C-alpha positions as a Python dict, from the first residue, in 0.01 Angstrom:
ca = {
    (1, 'M'): (0, 0, 0),
    (2, 'K'): (41, -267, -296),
    (3, 'T'): (396, -160, -330),
    (4, 'F'): (472, -254, 92),
    (5, 'F'): (251, -536, 88),
    (6, 'K'): (492, -698, -272),
    (7, 'I'): (781, -597, -86),
    (8, 'T'): (674, -727, 227),
    (9, 'F'): (633, -1025, 71),
    (10, 'L'): (966, -1084, -135),
    (11, 'V'): (1143, -988, 169),
    (12, 'I'): (999, -1342, 320),
    (13, 'I'): (1083, -1520, 9),
    (14, 'A'): (1396, -1429, 17),
    (15, 'L'): (1450, -1461, 406),
    (16, 'T'): (1302, -1810, 387),
    (17, 'I'): (1587, -1878, 87),
    (18, 'F'): (1841, -1780, 260),
    (19, 'S'): (1784, -1920, 637),
    (20, 'C'): (2026, -2153, 648),
    (21, 'A'): (2283, -1916, 547),
    (22, 'T'): (2405, -1774, 850),
    (23, 'T'): (2763, -1574, 1053),
    (24, 'A'): (2844, -1866, 1254),
    (25, 'K'): (2857, -2075, 928),
    (26, 'Y'): (3024, -1769, 756),
    (27, 'E'): (3306, -1765, 1079),
    (28, 'Q'): (3373, -2148, 1019),
    (29, 'R'): (3467, -2118, 638),
    (30, 'I'): (3707, -1816, 727),
    (31, 'K'): (3813, -2072, 1055),
    (32, 'T'): (3933, -2294, 783),
    (33, 'W'): (4192, -2042, 642),
    (34, 'M'): (4396, -1993, 915),
    (35, 'G'): (4737, -2215, 869),
    (36, 'H'): (4679, -2166, 462),
    (37, 'D'): (4926, -2026, 243),
    (38, 'V'): (4762, -1668, 123),
    (39, 'N'): (4820, -1731, -265),
    (40, 'E'): (4591, -2011, -171),
    (41, 'L'): (4343, -1761, -75),
    (42, 'I'): (4347, -1500, -358),
    (43, 'T'): (4342, -1798, -588),
    (44, 'S'): (4019, -1968, -391),
    (45, 'W'): (3868, -1604, -354),
    (46, 'G'): (4000, -1350, -650),
    (47, 'P'): (4218, -1029, -608),
    (48, 'P'): (4173, -832, -236),
    (49, 'S'): (3996, -506, -269),
    (50, 'N'): (4294, -370, -90),
    (51, 'V'): (4653, -492, 78),
    (52, 'Y'): (4809, -334, 307),
    (53, 'T'): (5178, -406, 459),
    (54, 'M'): (5190, -344, 857),
    (55, 'P'): (5462, -208, 1024),
    (56, 'N'): (5592, -545, 1137),
    (57, 'G'): (5603, -716, 758),
    (58, 'N'): (5284, -883, 766),
    (59, 'K'): (5027, -815, 529),
    (60, 'M'): (4667, -762, 560),
    (61, 'Y'): (4400, -852, 259),
    (62, 'T'): (4065, -772, 256),
    (63, 'W'): (3810, -826, 90),
    (64, 'L'): (3460, -596, 69),
    (65, 'R'): (3192, -720, -92),
    (66, 'I'): (2861, -495, -166),
    (67, 'S'): (2541, -660, -277),
    (68, 'E'): (2200, -471, -295),
    (69, 'T'): (2012, -213, -146),
    (70, 'L'): (1710, -290, -40),
    (71, 'V'): (1460, 45, -38),
    (72, 'T'): (1134, -25, 115),
    (73, 'S'): (844, 275, 118),
    (74, 'N'): (544, 329, 276),
    (75, 'Y'): (279, 571, 292),
    (76, 'N'): (193, 699, 654),
    (77, 'Y'): (-187, 840, 609),
    (78, 'F'): (-205, 931, 972),
    (79, 'L'): (126, 1198, 922),
    (80, 'N'): (7, 1236, 523),
    (81, 'M'): (376, 1136, 398),
    (82, 'T'): (555, 885, 269),
    (83, 'L'): (840, 724, 510),
    (84, 'T'): (1104, 551, 331),
    (85, 'N'): (1412, 303, 443),
    (86, 'S'): (1692, 149, 323),
    (87, 'V'): (1912, -124, 382),
    (88, 'T'): (2295, -166, 167),
    (89, 'Y'): (2382, -554, 232),
    (90, 'W'): (2772, -584, 275),
    (91, 'C'): (3049, -769, 390),
    (92, 'K'): (3371, -694, 446),
    (93, 'T'): (3683, -954, 549),
    (94, 'T'): (3980, -928, 665),
    (95, 'F'): (4282, -1237, 640),
    (96, 'T'): (4615, -1123, 831),
    (97, 'A'): (4936, -1347, 670),
    (98, 'D'): (5301, -1353, 787),
    (99, 'R'): (5614, -1283, 608),
    (100, 'A'): (5628, -1640, 511),
    (101, 'D'): (5274, -1589, 363),
    (102, 'K'): (5078, -1768, 598),
    (103, 'I'): (4724, -1619, 698),
    (104, 'I'): (4780, -1579, 1119),
    (105, 'N'): (4466, -1450, 1151),
    (106, 'S'): (4139, -1320, 1026),
    (107, 'I'): (3795, -1087, 1132),
    (108, 'W'): (3493, -952, 945),
    (109, 'E'): (3264, -681, 982),
    (110, 'G'): (2875, -644, 817),
    (111, 'N'): (2555, -731, 795),
    (112, 'N'): (2567, -999, 490),
    (113, 'C'): (2883, -1224, 570),
    (114, 'I'): (2712, -1511, 568),
    (115, 'S'): (2751, -1858, 451),
    (116, 'N'): (2570, -2194, 402),
}
């Protein structure tokens, strides 16, 4: 039971610290790259996790970030068993650049795509 309260306390602290970071701000941050040269993005974000060349010659640059995994467990006295849950935090962002290396589109998905 002590472990459950410790984990709950840590989650509350983390939520308080990161409460200003939102997906809306992440979306806004991503949109600022539209029209920029993809080489500027790579200089800023580092090498992408994957690059895919589309049949029309455009390229998709993907960054995948996987953070920590939070594991919680709680003993249920009524069921006489321990219940365990885990969440892995991740964010995958893909930018599409045309043949002139100009960023023309972006998409993102994940449970940790947040920005301040």
